[in-house]
C-alpha positions, 0 to 999 in steps of 0.5 A: 626161501628167497635169497636176500638181495645183493647190495648194490654199490651206489653213490655215497650220497644216494645210499649208505654203505653196507657193513662189509664195505665199511669194514673194507674201508676201515681195513684199508685205512689201517693198512695205509696208516701202517705204511705211513709209519714204516721207515721210508714210508710217506710222512704222516701228517698229524692233526695240528694241535691248537696253538697255545699262547705263552704266558706273560711270565714266559714272554718276560723271561724270554725277552729278559734273557735275549741278547738285547741292549739292556741285557748285554749292558747289565751282564757286561756290568756283572762280568766287569764286577766279577773280573774286578773282584778277581783282580782285587784278590790277586793284587792283595798279598795278604789275601793271596797268601791264604790261597797257599793253604786253601786245601787245608783251610778253605774258609780263610781264603773265602772269608778274606776274599769276601771281606776285601771285595765286599768292603771295596765295593761298599765304599765304591757305593758309599762314595758315589750314591749313598752313605748309610752312616751319613744318613744316620748321623743326619737323622740323629742330629750329629751330622748334616744334610750336606754329608748325605748328599755329598756322594751324589754331588761328587757323582754329578760333578764328574758326570757333567763334562763326560756327558758333553764329550760323550755326546760329541763322540756319539753325534759324530758316530751317528753321522758316520765319522769317528771323532777321536778328537774330543780331547783336543776340542775340550782342551781348546774349549777350556782355554777359550773359556778360561781366557774369557773368564779372567781377561774380560771384565764383565758383570756377573751373568753376562760374564758367565754366558760369554765364557761358556760361549767362548768355550763352545766357540773354541771347540767348534773351531777345533772341530771345523778343521778336521771337518773341512779337511774330510769334506774337501780333501777326503782326509781321514778324520781319525788321523786329523783329530788325533794329531789335533789332540797333540797340537791342543795339548802342547798349545795349552802347555805353552800358553800357560807360562806366557805373560798375562796368562800365568799367575804372577804369584806362582812359578809353576805352570798355572794360569790366573784364576777365573773370576767368580763372576764367570763361575757356574753357580753351585746348586747345593751351596758352597760345601757341595761341588755340584754345579749348574753344568749338570743342568746344561748337560741334561739340556744338551742331551735333550737338544741332541736327541731332538736334533737327531730324531725330529729335525731335517738336519738330523735326518740328513745326518743319519742318512749320510751316516748310513750310506753317504752315496745314497744320501748324495743321490737323494740330493743331500750335501755330504760335504756340508753335512760332514762339516756341520757334524764336526762343528756340532761335535766340537761345540759339545766337546768345548762345552765339556772342557769349559765345565772343567774350569768354570765349574768346581773341578778347577778354577785355573788352567794347568797342563792336566786341567782337562784330565781324560774327559775326551778319551773317556767320552769315547767310552761313554759313547760306546757304553751309551750305544751312541744314543743321547739318553744312553750317553747320559746314563753311561756318563752317570755310571762313569761319574759314579765310578770316579767318585766312588773310586776316590773313597775306595782308594782311601778307605779300602786301599784299592788302587784308583787305577782299578776303577779305570780297569773296571771302565775298560772291562765294561766297554770291552764286554759292551763292544763284544756282545757275542762274548757275553752271549756265549758266556750266558748262553743268550739267544744268537739272533738278537745278538747278531743284530746287536753287533751290526747296530753299533757298527752302523752308528744306529 
């Protein structure tokens, strides 16, 4: 009996391996796998699983909960509303007294707090956006359509000048300058517009055009001064514009009581009334205050957006704002650009001031005719992320807060100063995205980019 031939170990591509060799190979593979899984052994490399694309809903939720501009702005509003509610509660003695026995009857504290806060915010909404009772009265025939549109009319009336001053501050920010002087520029604008409105005997239409241009010219002059000082002497625009705010305010106070300006029938500090031929026309009739200034505000927003994004001057402006030294190396005149930035910013602020006396807010000069639209414009620009259309939306929000705050004070007894606190809280949270990210556990990477975007003016 002959023994079977011993299998020869040959090349795999010449003859198949025997069962013994296959077993040895399998055993070796098993031992190597065990070594790889032991602590300190070589890391195993599992087969990569096929990549699965996230669903559309998952992508939406991830983007929604990222620290982007929209999310931070929305959550800042929520935080401001919550903090405002707390301030309402602790400032009301009747509601606050219910918390002295909250452990025995918690329902009293909860019920009284909810009633106070819900009623206050409901009146804020009714005074600025929509009043269901007025709408029901119009449907039933017991009310008028003017009552339905009154909240929107008040909101747009307050919004118009804030758009101009917000654009003034935002435009300067995009050019790397901090225009804190929108208040003074608006003050000179309102002076020039009012003087043209009651000193120049011009026909309707032309009179309004001249008065509006006079307001823009006044703001341009007051913006040119810090612009030329910044460009030629290197004087810081923040200090110059702040000082010019005081100069404009005291100049207005002095001018009102001068002969030919002061109303001869009054002994207090008030000027003559602007002629009706120089007044901005009202859009919804004499019973509603909204006027054509809101249309000019929208047109100005479009013009600034086009200037920044579509024009050569806008490119130069943004380049200087991003890096003046690099812009100078590229052949851009930084001196000329600084002057133009402040002149354009002054024109916008001057138009905002002219709205205060040529619109329906006032018809004569008083020491407080400009109110705080210049300083509010800084808040509007920050809330709008120094973007033109963002500024328009932010001004609309601030206008709604001011319009609704009047009703909230009258119907709910809430101090009107609380509206100012709400505005300040919104801006605080907007300007501190890291705080909003920490409270709501938003993603850190997007918030980090958000922090630097506003600092650069982009």
